[in-house]
MARRO-81604 format. One line per 10 residues: number of its first residue (from 1); their letters; for each residue z, x, y of C-alpha. Coordinates in nm, 2 decimals. Layout:
<sites>
NUM = a = Z X Y  ...
</sites>
This chain:
<sites>
1 = xxxxxxxxxx = 0.68 0.66 0.61  1.02 0.49 0.57  1.09 0.27 0.28  1.14 -0.03 0.52  0.76 -0.03 0.55  0.70 -0.04 0.17  0.68 -0.42 0.20  0.39 -0.66 0.30  0.48 -0.69 0.66  0.55 -0.32 0.70
11 = xxxxxxxxxx = 0.23 -0.20 0.55  0.03 -0.47 0.74  0.18 -0.33 1.05  0.11 0.04 0.94  -0.24 -0.06 0.90  -0.27 -0.22 1.22  -0.08 0.06 1.40  -0.31 0.32 1.26  -0.62 0.14 1.31  -0.72 0.18 0.95
21 = xxxxxxxxxx = -1.04 0.03 0.84  -1.20 -0.03 0.49  -1.33 0.32 0.49  -0.98 0.42 0.34  -0.77 0.36 0.03  -0.39 0.37 0.07  -0.24 0.55 -0.24  0.14 0.49 -0.32  0.40 0.63 -0.56  0.44 0.42 -0.84
31 = xxxxxxxxxx = 0.78 0.29 -0.73  0.67 0.22 -0.37  0.36 0.06 -0.51  0.57 -0.18 -0.75  0.81 -0.27 -0.44  0.49 -0.35 -0.24  0.32 -0.54 -0.54  0.64 -0.76 -0.59  0.66 -0.84 -0.21  0.28 -0.93 -0.22
41 = xxxxxxxxxx = 0.33 -1.16 -0.53  0.60 -1.34 -0.36  0.41 -1.41 -0.04  0.07 -1.48 -0.23  0.19 -1.61 -0.55  -0.07 -1.38 -0.72  -0.18 -1.02 -0.75  -0.49 -0.83 -0.88  -0.49 -0.45 -0.94  -0.58 -0.28 -0.70
51 = xxxxxxxxxx = -0.48 -0.53 -0.42  -0.58 -0.54 -0.05  -0.39 -0.58 0.28  -0.62 -0.66 0.57  -0.92 -0.53 0.38  -0.75 -0.19 0.29  -0.72 -0.13 -0.08  -0.37 -0.04 -0.20  -0.36 0.16 -0.54  -0.08 0.32 -0.74
61 = xxxxxxxxxx = -0.08 0.70 -0.77  -0.14 0.79 -1.13  -0.19 1.18 -1.07  0.20 1.21 -0.97  0.09 1.39 -0.64  0.24 1.12 -0.39  0.60 1.17 -0.31  0.81 0.86 -0.31  0.83 0.68 0.03  0.50 0.85 0.15
71 = xxxxxx = 0.16 0.72 0.20  -0.15 0.90 0.12  -0.47 0.79 0.29  -0.79 0.89 0.11  -1.13 0.85 0.30  -1.40 0.68 0.07
</sites>
Protein backbone atom coordinates (compact mmCIF):
# COMPACT_ATOMS: atom_id res chain seq x y z
CA UNK A 1 0.00 0.00 0.00
CA UNK A 2 1.29 3.44 -0.85
CA UNK A 3 1.76 6.05 1.85
CA UNK A 4 -0.99 8.24 0.35
CA UNK A 5 -3.44 5.70 1.75
CA UNK A 6 -2.03 6.10 5.25
CA UNK A 7 -4.62 8.73 6.07
CA UNK A 8 -8.24 8.45 7.13
CA UNK A 9 -9.75 8.78 3.64
CA UNK A 10 -7.22 6.43 2.07
CA UNK A 11 -7.72 3.77 4.73
CA UNK A 12 -11.50 4.07 4.52
CA UNK A 13 -11.30 3.63 0.74
CA UNK A 14 -8.91 0.66 1.14
CA UNK A 15 -11.40 -1.02 3.50
CA UNK A 16 -14.29 -0.43 1.09
CA UNK A 17 -12.35 -1.48 -2.05
CA UNK A 18 -11.20 -4.70 -0.40
CA UNK A 19 -14.62 -5.39 1.13
CA UNK A 20 -13.11 -5.92 4.58
CA UNK A 21 -15.42 -6.82 7.43
CA UNK A 22 -15.10 -6.74 11.19
CA UNK A 23 -13.64 -10.24 11.01
CA UNK A 24 -10.19 -8.71 10.39
CA UNK A 25 -7.76 -6.37 12.12
CA UNK A 26 -5.46 -4.02 10.22
CA UNK A 27 -1.92 -3.86 11.61
CA UNK A 28 0.34 -0.96 10.63
CA UNK A 29 4.00 -0.09 11.04
CA UNK A 30 4.35 2.29 14.04
CA UNK A 31 5.17 5.32 11.84
CA UNK A 32 2.18 4.66 9.58
CA UNK A 33 -0.04 4.06 12.59
CA UNK A 34 1.01 7.42 14.06
CA UNK A 35 0.33 9.19 10.75
CA UNK A 36 -3.12 7.64 10.47
CA UNK A 37 -3.86 8.32 14.15
CA UNK A 38 -2.98 12.01 13.74
CA UNK A 39 -5.30 12.27 10.74
CA UNK A 40 -8.03 10.46 12.70
CA UNK A 41 -7.60 12.90 15.62
CA UNK A 42 -7.84 15.87 13.24
CA UNK A 43 -11.14 14.59 11.85
CA UNK A 44 -12.72 13.17 15.03
CA UNK A 45 -11.08 15.34 17.69
CA UNK A 46 -10.38 12.24 19.78
CA UNK A 47 -8.75 8.83 19.60
CA UNK A 48 -8.66 5.65 21.60
CA UNK A 49 -6.11 2.91 21.08
CA UNK A 50 -6.87 0.79 19.21
CA UNK A 51 -9.26 2.70 17.02
CA UNK A 52 -11.66 1.70 14.25
CA UNK A 53 -12.50 2.83 10.74
CA UNK A 54 -15.77 1.45 9.35
CA UNK A 55 -15.80 -1.11 12.16
CA UNK A 56 -12.31 -2.41 11.31
CA UNK A 57 -9.88 -2.23 14.21
CA UNK A 58 -6.57 -0.49 13.40
CA UNK A 59 -3.62 -1.45 15.60
CA UNK A 60 0.06 -0.63 15.79
CA UNK A 61 2.58 -3.38 15.06
CA UNK A 62 4.61 -4.05 18.19
CA UNK A 63 6.39 -7.09 16.79
CA UNK A 64 8.52 -5.27 14.22
CA UNK A 65 7.22 -7.54 11.44
CA UNK A 66 5.10 -5.08 9.43
CA UNK A 67 7.23 -3.05 6.96
CA UNK A 68 6.70 0.68 6.64
CA UNK A 69 3.96 1.62 4.13
CA UNK A 70 2.49 -1.89 4.21
CA UNK A 71 -0.70 -3.21 5.69
CA UNK A 72 -1.04 -6.53 7.43
CA UNK A 73 -4.55 -7.92 7.60
CA UNK A 74 -5.19 -10.50 10.31
CA UNK A 75 -8.31 -12.67 10.43
CA UNK A 76 -9.84 -12.79 13.89
